[in-house]
C-alpha positions as CSV (number, residue, x, y, z in Angstrom):
1,M,-16.7,-16.7,9.5
2,K,-16.4,-14.4,12.7
3,H,-14.6,-11.5,10.8
4,R,-16.8,-9.3,8.2
5,W,-15.3,-9.4,4.6
6,P,-16.2,-6.1,2.8
7,R,-18.2,-6.0,-0.1
8,S,-16.5,-3.4,-1.9
9,L,-13.7,-4.2,-3.9
10,H,-11.4,-1.1,-2.7
11,A,-12.2,-1.9,1.0
12,Q,-11.2,-5.5,0.2
13,V,-7.8,-3.7,-0.5
14,E,-7.5,-1.8,2.4
15,A,-8.5,-4.8,4.6
16,V,-5.9,-7.1,3.3
17,F,-3.1,-4.3,3.3
18,H,-4.0,-3.5,6.9
19,S,-2.8,-7.2,7.9
20,I,0.7,-6.7,7.0
21,R,1.2,-2.9,7.7
22,S,4.3,-2.8,9.8
23,I,5.4,0.6,9.8
24,R,8.4,1.1,12.0
25,E,8.9,-2.2,13.0
26,S,12.1,-4.2,12.3
27,K,13.0,-6.2,9.7
28,L,13.3,-9.2,12.1
29,D,10.2,-8.3,13.4
30,S,8.4,-8.0,10.1
31,T,10.3,-9.7,7.3
32,L,7.8,-9.3,4.6
33,G,5.5,-6.6,6.2
34,I,5.7,-3.3,5.0
35,R,7.7,-1.0,7.2
36,S,8.1,2.3,5.1
37,F,5.4,4.7,4.5
38,G,6.7,5.6,0.9
39,S,6.3,1.5,-0.2
40,W,3.1,1.7,1.9
41,K,1.5,4.7,-0.4
42,V,2.7,2.9,-3.8
43,Y,1.8,-0.9,-3.4
44,R,-1.8,0.2,-2.2
45,Y,-1.8,2.6,-4.8
46,E,-0.8,-0.3,-7.7
47,A,-3.7,-2.4,-6.0
48,H,-6.0,0.0,-5.8
49,R,-5.6,0.7,-9.8
50,F,-5.7,-3.2,-10.6
51,V,-9.2,-3.7,-8.5
52,E,-10.6,-0.8,-10.2
53,F,-10.2,-2.5,-13.3
54,M,-11.7,-6.1,-12.1
55,R,-14.4,-3.9,-10.7
56,Q,-15.0,-2.4,-14.5
57,R,-15.1,-5.8,-15.7
58,G,-18.3,-6.6,-12.9
59,R,-16.1,-8.6,-10.2
60,D,-17.2,-8.3,-6.6
61,T,-14.2,-10.2,-4.8
62,I,-10.3,-10.2,-4.9
63,L,-10.7,-13.9,-3.5
64,N,-11.4,-15.4,-6.7
65,A,-8.4,-16.9,-7.8
66,Q,-9.3,-17.5,-11.5
67,Y,-10.9,-14.3,-11.9
68,F,-7.8,-12.7,-10.3
69,Q,-5.2,-14.3,-12.6
70,D,-7.3,-13.9,-15.7
71,D,-7.6,-10.0,-14.7
72,M,-4.2,-9.8,-14.2
73,V,-2.9,-11.0,-17.5
74,E,-5.4,-8.5,-19.3
75,Y,-4.0,-5.6,-16.8
76,L,-0.6,-6.3,-17.4
77,E,-0.6,-7.2,-21.0
78,E,-2.6,-3.6,-21.2
79,R,0.0,-1.7,-19.3
80,L,3.2,-3.1,-21.2
81,A,1.3,-2.3,-24.7
82,N,0.7,1.4,-23.7
83,Y,4.2,1.7,-21.8
84,V,5.7,0.6,-25.1
85,E,3.7,2.8,-27.0
86,M,4.8,5.9,-24.7
87,K,8.3,5.2,-24.3
88,R,8.4,4.7,-20.6
89,S,10.9,2.7,-18.9
90,R,11.2,-0.7,-17.4
91,Q,11.3,0.5,-13.8
92,T,7.7,2.0,-14.2
93,M,6.5,-1.6,-15.3
94,E,8.7,-3.0,-12.5
95,T,6.6,-0.7,-10.0
96,I,3.3,-2.3,-10.9
97,L,4.8,-5.8,-10.5
98,C,6.6,-5.4,-7.5
99,G,2.7,-3.6,-5.9
100,L,0.7,-6.6,-7.5
101,G,3.2,-9.2,-5.9
102,K,2.7,-7.2,-2.3
103,F,-0.9,-7.4,-3.0
104,E,-0.7,-11.0,-3.6
105,Y,1.5,-11.6,-0.4
106,A,-1.4,-9.5,1.7
107,I,-4.4,-11.7,0.3
108,N,-2.8,-14.6,1.1
109,H,-1.3,-13.3,4.6
110,Y,-5.2,-12.2,5.1
111,I,-6.7,-15.8,4.1
112,E,-3.9,-17.5,6.2
113,I,-5.2,-15.5,9.2
114,H,-9.2,-15.0,8.6
115,M,-10.0,-17.9,5.9
116,P,-8.0,-21.3,6.2
117,E,-10.5,-22.7,3.9
118,Q,-10.0,-20.4,1.2
119,S,-7.5,-21.1,-1.7
120,R,-4.4,-19.7,-2.1
121,L,-3.2,-17.3,-4.9
122,D,-0.1,-18.2,-6.7
123,N,0.7,-16.1,-10.0
124,E,4.2,-15.5,-9.4
125,R,5.4,-17.3,-12.5
126,L,2.8,-14.6,-14.2
127,R,4.3,-11.6,-12.8
128,M,7.9,-13.1,-14.0
129,K,7.0,-13.9,-17.4
130,F,5.6,-10.0,-17.6
131,Y,9.1,-8.9,-16.0
132,S,11.0,-10.8,-19.0
133,K,8.6,-9.1,-21.3
134,S,9.4,-5.9,-19.9
135,K,13.1,-6.6,-20.1
136,R,12.7,-7.1,-23.9
137,F,10.5,-4.3,-24.9
138,L,11.1,-1.7,-22.5
139,R,14.3,0.9,-21.5
140,K,15.9,0.0,-18.7
141,S,15.5,4.1,-17.8
142,S,13.9,7.1,-20.0
143,K,16.4,8.6,-22.3
144,I,14.3,10.8,-24.3
145,F,12.4,13.2,-22.2
146,G,9.5,14.7,-23.7
147,N,7.9,15.4,-20.3
148,R,9.8,17.1,-17.9
149,A,7.9,14.9,-15.0
150,Y,9.6,11.9,-13.4
151,P,8.9,8.8,-14.8
152,D,8.9,7.2,-11.3
153,P,8.9,10.2,-8.7
154,I,7.8,8.0,-5.8
155,R,11.2,5.8,-6.5
156,L,13.4,9.0,-6.9
157,I,12.1,10.2,-3.5
158,K,12.7,7.4,-1.8
159,S,16.1,7.1,-3.2
160,I,16.9,10.9,-1.6
161,T,18.9,9.6,1.8
162,N,18.9,13.5,3.6
163,G,15.6,13.1,5.5
164,I,15.1,17.0,4.9
165,Y,15.6,16.9,1.4
166,Q,13.1,13.6,1.0
167,L,10.2,15.5,3.3
168,Q,11.1,18.6,0.9
169,A,10.8,16.7,-2.0
170,S,7.8,14.4,-1.0
171,L,6.1,17.8,-0.1
172,Q,6.1,19.2,-3.6
173,F,5.1,16.0,-5.4
174,E,2.1,15.2,-3.1
175,G,1.2,19.2,-2.7
176,G,2.5,21.0,-5.8
177,L,4.8,23.2,-4.0
178,R,7.6,25.4,-5.4
179,S,11.1,25.0,-3.8
180,E,10.7,28.1,-1.9
181,G,7.1,26.8,-0.4
182,V,9.1,24.1,1.2
183,G,11.8,26.4,2.2
184,A,14.4,26.3,-0.4
185,P,14.0,29.3,-2.5
186,S,16.6,29.7,-5.2
187,N,17.6,33.3,-4.2
188,R,19.7,32.6,-1.3
189,R,18.8,36.1,0.0
190,L,15.3,35.1,0.5
191,K,14.3,33.2,3.5
192,N,11.0,31.6,3.0
193,P,11.1,28.6,5.8
194,L,8.1,26.6,6.6
195,T,6.8,27.1,10.1
196,K,4.4,25.9,12.5
197,D,2.1,28.9,11.0
198,G,1.6,26.9,7.7
199,L,0.4,23.8,9.4
200,R,-3.4,24.0,9.0
201,G,-4.0,20.7,10.3
202,I,-6.5,17.7,9.2
203,D,-9.1,18.3,6.6
204,S,-11.1,16.8,3.7
205,D,-9.5,16.6,0.3
206,P,-11.6,19.2,-1.8
207,V,-11.8,16.5,-4.8
208,T,-11.3,13.2,-3.4
209,G,-13.3,13.5,0.1
210,L,-10.6,12.0,2.0
211,A,-8.3,13.0,4.9
212,V,-5.3,15.1,4.1
213,G,-3.1,17.2,5.8
214,V,-3.2,21.1,4.8
215,V,0.2,22.9,4.6
216,A,-0.3,26.9,3.5
217,S,2.9,28.4,1.9
218,I,3.8,31.9,0.6
219,E,5.3,31.6,-2.8
220,K,5.8,33.1,-6.4
221,G,3.9,36.7,-6.0
222,G,3.6,36.8,-2.2
223,K,0.6,34.7,-2.5
224,E,-0.4,32.5,-0.2
225,T,-1.5,28.9,-1.1
226,E,-3.2,26.0,0.9
227,H,-1.7,22.5,-0.2
228,Y,-3.0,19.3,0.4
229,V,-0.7,16.1,1.0
230,S,-0.9,12.9,2.8
231,V,-1.4,12.6,6.6
232,E,1.6,10.5,6.8
233,T,3.9,13.2,5.3
234,Y,1.9,16.1,7.3
235,Q,3.0,14.4,10.7
236,R,6.6,14.4,9.9
237,L,6.6,17.8,8.9
238,K,4.8,18.5,12.1
239,E,7.4,16.2,13.8
240,H,10.3,18.3,12.0
241,I,9.0,21.7,12.7
242,S,8.2,20.7,16.4
243,Q,11.9,19.6,16.8
244,H,13.5,22.3,14.7
245,G,11.1,25.5,14.4
246,K,10.9,25.1,11.0
247,L,11.6,23.5,7.6
248,E,14.8,25.2,5.4
249,S,17.6,24.2,3.1
250,D,19.7,25.3,1.0
251,Y,18.2,25.4,-2.8
252,F,21.2,24.2,-4.8
253,Q,22.5,21.7,-2.2
254,Y,18.5,20.0,-2.4
255,V,18.6,20.0,-6.2
256,K,21.9,18.6,-5.9
257,A,20.7,15.5,-3.7
258,I,17.4,15.4,-6.0
259,N,19.5,15.4,-9.2
260,Q,21.6,12.4,-7.4
261,A,18.6,10.4,-6.8
262,A,17.5,10.9,-10.4
263,K,20.8,9.5,-11.6
264,A,20.7,6.4,-9.0
265,T,17.3,5.7,-10.5
266,G,17.6,6.4,-14.3
267,Q,15.6,9.7,-14.5
268,Y,18.2,12.4,-14.7
269,A,17.5,15.0,-17.3
270,P,19.1,18.7,-17.4
271,G,16.5,21.2,-16.3
272,R,13.9,18.8,-14.4
273,G,15.8,19.4,-10.8
274,S,13.0,19.8,-7.8
275,H,10.4,21.5,-10.6
276,G,9.9,17.9,-12.3
277,L,8.2,17.1,-9.1
278,K,5.4,19.5,-9.5
279,Y,4.6,18.5,-12.8
280,N,4.1,15.1,-11.3
281,F,1.8,16.8,-9.0
282,A,0.0,18.7,-11.5
283,Q,-0.5,16.0,-14.0
284,E,-1.8,13.4,-11.1
285,R,-4.1,16.0,-9.9
286,Y,-5.6,16.9,-12.9
287,F,-6.2,13.1,-14.0
288,Q,-7.4,12.6,-10.2
289,C,-9.9,15.6,-10.9
290,I,-11.3,13.9,-14.3
291,K,-11.9,10.5,-12.5
292,Y,-13.8,12.5,-9.6
293,G,-16.0,13.8,-12.1
294,M,-15.0,17.1,-13.1
295,T,-14.7,18.7,-16.5
296,H,-11.5,19.5,-18.2
297,E,-11.7,23.1,-17.7
298,R,-12.7,22.5,-13.7
299,A,-10.0,20.2,-13.3
300,L,-7.4,22.6,-14.8
301,Q,-9.2,25.1,-12.3
302,Q,-8.7,23.4,-9.3
303,T,-5.2,22.1,-10.5
304,S,-4.1,25.8,-11.0
305,L,-5.1,26.7,-7.4
306,E,-3.3,24.0,-5.6
307,T,-0.1,24.8,-8.0
308,S,-0.3,28.7,-7.3
309,H,-0.6,29.8,-11.1
310,F,-3.1,32.8,-12.2
311,R,-3.6,31.9,-15.6
312,L,-4.8,28.2,-17.0
313,R,-2.7,28.4,-20.0
314,E,0.2,27.9,-17.6
315,T,-1.4,24.8,-15.7
316,L,-1.9,23.4,-19.2
317,G,1.6,23.3,-20.1
318,Y,2.2,21.3,-17.1
319,T,-0.7,18.6,-17.1
320,R,0.4,18.4,-20.7
321,G,4.2,17.5,-19.6
């Protein structure tokens, strides 16, 4: 074997996904590869969640077809039961199934290139079985919202057709910025565009240690806050500012675009608007902090800093939905 196969499960995920990365390639050049940053992010996220489940069961490779299938059955049963209990929408389960399908394709593609003697994985029937179950047990979309966060924010953002609004929504979801922080203040007399002064470069995430783009914005109370977004989103912002000098839009048109995407994806509820993305950020960031070993209080404090909140009680309202 001339190539080096990683020992860590999570490193194995990265290895196989890089074999199908086709960002900016046309569909003709790459029929089944991942061509968009949004899809790239969500599929890898679902794959890493699944292999963490495998790791906790003592697995050390994603190439063992029997272990992979056994763990997928248990994982999907657990996720489906949880979503039924939490009254989540079918779309959320479909995102997981799509992510695992692309993960399996990535593994088989890697095997074809580097390990022709290795058996391929074939769990499509299993995933279709759970797709049928999700249609029976889950709503097509969430109709009762006890949580202001969107059930599937990534799908929502991908459904926004205007590039400026999509970029602003990505910044809110990934970094916890308010609408005024992304250049769309609700007060039309207030101008607060994101400019090159807010681009603070690439640095390490204070929680995960991974590379992130740092974006500084002036928000509520005139306070400057540094937010951490993916390197891909940061580069999109940097390119936009380089071409246009700033990022800004009309608040009401921005919210209208979000609401249209929410309706198109079955996630609309009065009052969600752009602020729902900040709820998504706060909830995901809090649990990420916990995952990386922080106490409840420290996780709340870190999330508060990144959402420009002065009181932990405010942040608690976000993290509880």
